[in-house]
N, CA, C and O atoms as a printed pandas DataFrame, in Angstrom:
     atom_number atom_name residue_name chain_id  residue_number  x_coord  y_coord  z_coord
0              1         N          MET        A               1  -62.090    3.576  -18.176
1              2        CA          MET        A               1  -62.370    2.380  -17.400
2              3         C          MET        A               1  -61.594    1.200  -17.983
3              4         O          MET        A               1  -61.241    1.174  -19.162
4              5         N          TYR        A               2  -61.349    0.244  -17.121
5              6        CA          TYR        A               2  -60.619   -0.958  -17.508
6              7         C          TYR        A               2  -61.399   -2.189  -17.088
7              8         O          TYR        A               2  -62.215   -2.144  -16.168
8              9         N          LEU        A               3  -61.137   -3.281  -17.774
9             10        CA          LEU        A               3  -61.802   -4.549  -17.476
10            11         C          LEU        A               3  -60.767   -5.592  -17.109
11            12         O          LEU        A               3  -59.660   -5.601  -17.648
12            13         N          ILE        A               4  -61.134   -6.472  -16.189
13            14        CA          ILE        A               4  -60.352   -7.668  -15.935
14            15         C          ILE        A               4  -61.246   -8.854  -16.264
15            16         O          ILE        A               4  -62.394   -8.935  -15.828
16            17         N          ILE        A               5  -60.693   -9.762  -17.038
17            18        CA          ILE        A               5  -61.395  -10.998  -17.398
18            19         C          ILE        A               5  -60.532  -12.127  -16.865
19            20         O          ILE        A               5  -59.344  -12.210  -17.175
20            21         N          PHE        A               6  -61.133  -12.996  -16.062
21            22        CA          PHE        A               6  -60.324  -14.047  -15.455
22            23         C          PHE        A               6  -61.068  -15.366  -15.348
23            24         O          PHE        A               6  -62.297  -15.426  -15.368
24            25         N          LYS        A               7  -60.261  -16.431  -15.233
25            26        CA          LYS        A               7  -60.757  -17.783  -14.988
26            27         C          LYS        A               7  -59.867  -18.368  -13.908
27            28         O          LYS        A               7  -58.653  -18.481  -14.077
28            29         N          LEU        A               8  -60.483  -18.735  -12.800
29            30        CA          LEU        A               8  -59.736  -19.284  -11.680
30            31         C          LEU        A               8  -59.602  -20.794  -11.818
31            32         O          LEU        A               8  -60.473  -21.447  -12.394
32            33         N          PRO        A               9  -58.514  -21.352  -11.293
33            34        CA          PRO        A               9  -58.372  -22.804  -11.339
34            35         C          PRO        A               9  -59.454  -23.459  -10.483
35            36         O          PRO        A               9  -59.790  -22.957   -9.410
36            37         N          SER        A              10  -59.993  -24.566  -10.950
37            38        CA          SER        A              10  -61.063  -25.225  -10.208
38            39         C          SER        A              10  -60.517  -25.810   -8.910
39            40         O          SER        A              10  -59.394  -26.311   -8.860
40            41         N          GLY        A              11  -61.327  -25.735   -7.873
41            42        CA          GLY        A              11  -60.963  -26.311   -6.591
42            43         C          GLY        A              11  -60.172  -25.395   -5.673
43            44         O          GLY        A              11  -59.948  -25.749   -4.516
44            45         N          ASN        A              12  -59.739  -24.224   -6.145
45            46        CA          ASN        A              12  -58.978  -23.308   -5.301
46            47         C          ASN        A              12  -59.934  -22.292   -4.667
47            48         O          ASN        A              12  -60.067  -21.168   -5.152
48            49         N          HIS        A              13  -60.584  -22.692   -3.602
49            50        CA          HIS        A              13  -61.587  -21.844   -2.962
50            51         C          HIS        A              13  -60.961  -20.655   -2.244
51            52         O          HIS        A              13  -61.592  -19.606   -2.112
52            53         N          VAL        A              14  -59.728  -20.812   -1.783
53            54        CA          VAL        A              14  -59.037  -19.710   -1.108
54            55         C          VAL        A              14  -58.792  -18.568   -2.094
55            56         O          VAL        A              14  -59.007  -17.403   -1.761
56            57         N          LEU        A              15  -58.344  -18.901   -3.302
57            58        CA          LEU        A              15  -58.108  -17.869   -4.317
58            59         C          LEU        A              15  -59.419  -17.188   -4.701
59            60         O          LEU        A              15  -59.464  -15.966   -4.849
60            61         N          LYS        A              16  -60.474  -17.964   -4.861
61            62        CA          LYS        A              16  -61.779  -17.393   -5.210
62            63         C          LYS        A              16  -62.224  -16.392   -4.153
63            64         O          LYS        A              16  -62.725  -15.318   -4.487
64            65         N          LEU        A              17  -62.048  -16.732   -2.896
65            66        CA          LEU        A              17  -62.419  -15.836   -1.800
66            67         C          LEU        A              17  -61.562  -14.571   -1.814
67            68         O          LEU        A              17  -62.085  -13.469   -1.649
68            69         N          LYS        A              18  -60.244  -14.722   -2.010
69            70        CA          LYS        A              18  -59.346  -13.558   -2.060
70            71         C          LYS        A              18  -59.721  -12.617   -3.199
71            72         O          LYS        A              18  -59.769  -11.401   -3.016
72            73         N          VAL        A              19  -59.987  -13.185   -4.380
73            74        CA          VAL        A              19  -60.320  -12.373   -5.550
74            75         C          VAL        A              19  -61.629  -11.615   -5.312
75            76         O          VAL        A              19  -61.702  -10.412   -5.563
76            77         N          ASN        A              20  -62.651  -12.306   -4.832
77            78        CA          ASN        A              20  -63.939  -11.648   -4.588
78            79         C          ASN        A              20  -63.837  -10.560   -3.531
79            80         O          ASN        A              20  -64.428   -9.490   -3.679
80            81         N          ARG        A              21  -63.090  -10.826   -2.464
81            82        CA          ARG        A              21  -62.912   -9.803   -1.416
82            83         C          ARG        A              21  -62.169   -8.588   -1.953
83            84         O          ARG        A              21  -62.530   -7.452   -1.647
84            85         N          PHE        A              22  -61.138   -8.824   -2.750
85            86        CA          PHE        A              22  -60.366   -7.723   -3.313
86            87         C          PHE        A              22  -61.226   -6.867   -4.236
87            88         O          PHE        A              22  -61.195   -5.639   -4.153
88            89         N          LEU        A              23  -61.993   -7.512   -5.117
89            90        CA          LEU        A              23  -62.832   -6.767   -6.059
90            91         C          LEU        A              23  -63.887   -5.939   -5.333
91            92         O          LEU        A              23  -64.171   -4.810   -5.734
92            93         N          ARG        A              24  -64.464   -6.482   -4.281
93            94        CA          ARG        A              24  -65.465   -5.727   -3.515
94            95         C          ARG        A              24  -64.810   -4.601   -2.717
95            96         O          ARG        A              24  -65.392   -3.528   -2.557
96            97         N          LYS        A              25  -63.597   -4.848   -2.218
97            98        CA          LYS        A              25  -62.872   -3.834   -1.448
98            99         C          LYS        A              25  -62.577   -2.601   -2.297
99           100         O          LYS        A              25  -62.703   -1.473   -1.820
100          101         N          ILE        A              26  -62.185   -2.812   -3.556
101          102        CA          ILE        A              26  -61.868   -1.676   -4.427
102          103         C          ILE        A              26  -63.108   -1.121   -5.118
103          104         O          ILE        A              26  -63.012   -0.191   -5.919
104          105         N          ASP        A              27  -64.264   -1.685   -4.810
105          106        CA          ASP        A              27  -65.552   -1.252   -5.361
106          107         C          ASP        A              27  -65.625   -1.424   -6.887
107          108         O          ASP        A              27  -66.172   -0.580   -7.597
108          109         N          ALA        A              28  -65.062   -2.539   -7.369
109          110        CA          ALA        A              28  -65.176   -2.869   -8.795
110          111         C          ALA        A              28  -66.608   -3.319   -9.078
111          112         O          ALA        A              28  -67.304   -3.802   -8.184
112          113         N          LYS        A              29  -67.030   -3.160  -10.301
113          114        CA          LYS        A              29  -68.390   -3.530  -10.704
114          115         C          LYS        A              29  -68.350   -4.760  -11.602
115          116         O          LYS        A              29  -67.597   -4.806  -12.575
116          117         N          MET        A              30  -69.169   -5.755  -11.267
117          118        CA          MET        A              30  -69.225   -6.967  -12.068
118          119         C          MET        A              30  -70.037   -6.717  -13.341
119          120         O          MET        A              30  -71.152   -6.200  -13.281
120          121         N          VAL        A              31  -69.473   -7.086  -14.487
121          122        CA          VAL        A              31  -70.151   -6.972  -15.775
122          123         C          VAL        A              31  -70.810   -8.311  -16.102
123          124         O          VAL        A              31  -71.994   -8.367  -16.434
124          125         N          LEU        A              32  -70.041   -9.369  -16.003
125          126        CA          LEU        A              32  -70.484  -10.758  -16.194
126          127         C          LEU        A              32  -69.682  -11.610  -15.220
127          128         O          LEU        A              32  -68.761  -11.115  -14.571
128          129         N          LYS        A              33  -70.026  -12.877  -15.118
129          130        CA          LYS        A              33  -69.232  -13.765  -14.276
130          131         C          LYS        A              33  -67.798  -13.828  -14.819
131          132         O          LYS        A              33  -67.572  -14.213  -15.966
132          133         N          GLY        A              34  -66.851  -13.448  -13.985
133          134        CA          GLY        A              34  -65.449  -13.443  -14.403
134          135         C          GLY        A              34  -65.020  -12.208  -15.161
135          136         O          GLY        A              34  -63.899  -12.156  -15.667
136          137         N          VAL        A              35  -65.893  -11.200  -15.252
137          138        CA          VAL        A              35  -65.571   -9.938  -15.939
138          139         C          VAL        A              35  -65.968   -8.790  -15.016
139          140         O          VAL        A              35  -67.134   -8.652  -14.647
140          141         N          TRP        A              36  -64.986   -7.969  -14.648
141          142        CA          TRP        A              36  -65.223   -6.854  -13.726
142          143         C          TRP        A              36  -64.659   -5.566  -14.303
143          144         O          TRP        A              36  -63.722   -5.595  -15.102
144          145         N          ARG        A              37  -65.234   -4.422  -13.894
145          146        CA          ARG        A              37  -64.851   -3.090  -14.384
146          147         C          ARG        A              37  -64.357   -2.238  -13.212
147          148         O          ARG        A              37  -64.935   -2.253  -12.125
148          149         N          HIS        A              38  -63.263   -1.490  -13.463
149          150        CA          HIS        A              38  -62.738   -0.571  -12.452
150          151         C          HIS        A              38  -61.916    0.502  -13.144
151          152         O          HIS        A              38  -61.430    0.294  -14.257
152          153         N          GLU        A              39  -61.754    1.665  -12.485
153          154        CA          GLU        A              39  -61.035    2.770  -13.118
154          155         C          GLU        A              39  -59.525    2.732  -12.884
155          156         O          GLU        A              39  -58.791    3.429  -13.585
156          157         N          ASP        A              40  -59.039    1.947  -11.929
157          158        CA          ASP        A              40  -57.610    1.921  -11.598
158          159         C          ASP        A              40  -56.950    0.685  -12.212
159          160         O          ASP        A              40  -57.088   -0.424  -11.695
160          161         N          VAL        A              41  -56.239    0.886  -13.307
161          162        CA          VAL        A              41  -55.625   -0.231  -14.024
162          163         C          VAL        A              41  -54.561   -0.922  -13.186
163          164         O          VAL        A              41  -54.397   -2.137  -13.297
164          165         N          SER        A              42  -53.840   -0.194  -12.356
165          166        CA          SER        A              42  -52.768   -0.812  -11.564
166          167         C          SER        A              42  -53.322   -1.827  -10.568
167          168         O          SER        A              42  -52.690   -2.855  -10.327
168          169         N          LYS        A              43  -54.472   -1.565   -9.995
169          170        CA          LYS        A              43  -55.091   -2.520   -9.071
170          171         C          LYS        A              43  -55.527   -3.783   -9.811
171          172         O          LYS        A              43  -55.394   -4.892   -9.294
172          173         N          LEU        A              44  -56.046   -3.608  -11.017
173          174        CA          LEU        A              44  -56.460   -4.770  -11.805
174          175         C          LEU        A              44  -55.258   -5.590  -12.263
175          176         O          LEU        A              44  -55.331   -6.818  -12.316
176          177         N          ILE        A              45  -54.159   -4.928  -12.591
177          178        CA          ILE        A              45  -52.940   -5.636  -12.984
178          179         C          ILE        A              45  -52.390   -6.433  -11.805
179          180         O          ILE        A              45  -51.949   -7.570  -11.976
180          181         N          ASN        A              46  -52.412   -5.848  -10.618
181          182        CA          ASN        A              46  -51.958   -6.568   -9.423
182          183         C          ASN        A              46  -52.809   -7.812   -9.199
183          184         O          ASN        A              46  -52.283   -8.881   -8.888
184          185         N          LEU        A              47  -54.116   -7.676   -9.356
185          186        CA          LEU        A              47  -55.009   -8.818   -9.185
186          187         C          LEU        A              47  -54.752   -9.874  -10.257
187          188         O          LEU        A              47  -54.734  -11.068   -9.957
188          189         N          ALA        A              48  -54.553   -9.448  -11.496
189          190        CA          ALA        A              48  -54.272  -10.387  -12.582
190          191         C          ALA        A              48  -52.980  -11.156  -12.308
191          192         O          ALA        A              48  -52.897  -12.351  -12.593
192          193         N          SER        A              49  -51.988  -10.488  -11.765
193          194        CA          SER        A              49  -50.729  -11.160  -11.424
194          195         C          SER        A              49  -50.943  -12.215  -10.357
195          196         O          SER        A              49  -50.394  -13.313  -10.448
196          197         N          LEU        A              50  -51.736  -11.894   -9.347
197          198        CA          LEU        A              50  -52.047  -12.867   -8.291
198          199         C          LEU        A              50  -52.744  -14.093   -8.883
199          200         O          LEU        A              50  -52.385  -15.231   -8.581
200          201         N          ILE        A              51  -53.734  -13.846   -9.721
201          202        CA          ILE        A              51  -54.488  -14.941  -10.339
202          203         C          ILE        A              51  -53.568  -15.830  -11.167
203          204         O          ILE        A              51  -53.641  -17.055  -11.073
204          205         N          LYS        A              52  -52.702  -15.221  -11.981
205          206        CA          LYS        A              52  -51.783  -16.001  -12.820
206          207         C          LYS        A              52  -50.787  -16.790  -11.973
207          208         O          LYS        A              52  -50.486  -17.942  -12.282
208          209         N          ASN        A              53  -50.273  -16.171  -10.901
209          210        CA          ASN        A              53  -49.312  -16.851  -10.028
210          211         C          ASN        A              53  -49.933  -18.047   -9.315
211          212         O          ASN        A              53  -49.227  -18.972   -8.915
212          213         N          MET        A              54  -51.250  -18.027   -9.157
213          214        CA          MET        A              54  -51.944  -19.119   -8.475
214          215         C          MET        A              54  -52.530  -20.137   -9.459
215          216         O          MET        A              54  -53.323  -20.993   -9.067
216          217         N          GLY        A              55  -52.141  -20.045  -10.741
217          218        CA          GLY        A              55  -52.545  -21.042  -11.726
218          219         C          GLY        A              55  -53.759  -20.700  -12.553
219          220         O          GLY        A              55  -54.234  -21.534  -13.323
220          221         N          GLY        A              56  -54.277  -19.483  -12.411
221          222        CA          GLY        A              56  -55.436  -19.067  -13.198
222          223         C          GLY        A              56  -55.025  -18.309  -14.453
223          224         O          GLY        A              56  -53.841  -18.200  -14.775
224          225         N          LYS        A              57  -56.019  -17.792  -15.148
225          226        CA          LYS        A              57  -55.792  -17.001  -16.354
226          227         C          LYS        A              57  -56.451  -15.643  -16.156
227          228         O          LYS        A              57  -57.535  -15.551  -15.579
228          229         N          ALA        A              58  -55.796  -14.589  -16.634
229          230        CA          ALA        A              58  -56.362  -13.250  -16.460
230          231         C          ALA        A              58  -55.870  -12.312  -17.559
231          232         O          ALA        A              58  -54.721  -12.379  -17.996
232          233         N          LEU        A              59  -56.773  -11.440  -17.989
233          234        CA          LEU        A              59  -56.467  -10.378  -18.955
234          235         C          LEU        A              59  -56.967   -9.058  -18.380
235          236         O          LEU        A              59  -58.016   -9.014  -17.736
236          237         N          VAL        A              60  -56.221   -7.987  -18.610
237          238        CA          VAL        A              60  -56.674   -6.644  -18.265
238          239         C          VAL        A              60  -56.764   -5.872  -19.570
239          240         O          VAL        A              60  -55.798   -5.789  -20.328
240          241         N          LEU        A              61  -57.940   -5.307  -19.819
241          242        CA          LEU        A              61  -58.210   -4.604  -21.077
242          243         C          LEU        A              61  -58.701   -3.190  -20.805
243          244         O          LEU        A              61  -59.268   -2.907  -19.749
244          245         N          GLU        A              62  -58.476   -2.318  -21.763
245          246        CA          GLU        A              62  -59.050   -0.989  -21.688
246          247         C          GLU        A              62  -60.422   -1.029  -22.337
247          248         O          GLU        A              62  -60.573   -1.528  -23.452
248          249         N          GLU        A              63  -61.426   -0.502  -21.637
249          250        CA          GLU        A              63  -62.785   -0.498  -22.151
250          251         C          GLU        A              63  -62.920    0.575  -23.225
251          252         O          GLU        A              63  -62.510    1.719  -23.026
252          253         N          ASN        A              64  -63.490    0.202  -24.350
253          254        CA          ASN        A              64  -63.696    1.140  -25.439
254          255         C          ASN        A              64  -65.050    0.828  -26.062
255          256         O          ASN        A              64  -65.202   -0.191  -26.735
256          257         N          ILE        A              65  -66.020    1.686  -25.846
257          258        CA          ILE        A              65  -67.357    1.478  -26.376
258          259         C          ILE        A              65  -67.407    2.005  -27.807
259          260         O          ILE        A              65  -67.128    3.179  -28.051
260          261         N          ILE        A              66  -67.756    1.150  -28.731
261          262        CA          ILE        A              66  -67.818    1.523  -30.148
262          263         C          ILE        A              66  -69.212    2.033  -30.526
263          264         O          ILE        A              66  -69.332    2.999  -31.279
264          265         N          TYR        A              67  -70.251    1.398  -30.014
265          266        CA          TYR        A              67  -71.618    1.760  -30.350
266          267         C          TYR        A              67  -72.484    1.595  -29.116
267          268         O          TYR        A              67  -72.387    0.589  -28.413
268          269         N          LYS        A              68  -73.316    2.563  -28.855
269          270        CA          LYS        A              68  -74.198    2.504  -27.697
270          271         C          LYS        A              68  -75.609    2.770  -28.117
271          272         O          LYS        A              68  -76.513    2.766  -27.281
């Protein structure tokens, strides 16, 4: 599994709507506000690129559970 962590620029409601629709379309699971989990890293990278191009910040990480 992979995680995307992002912060959208304030006031850009169109980007917020696009990001939320995309995450729901690919059936990503929200972990926390601004942190989502999905198994397809390429889809998360595409989303991170969109967010960065629109002035936001985004990281895509590989999930690794150390202790459960």
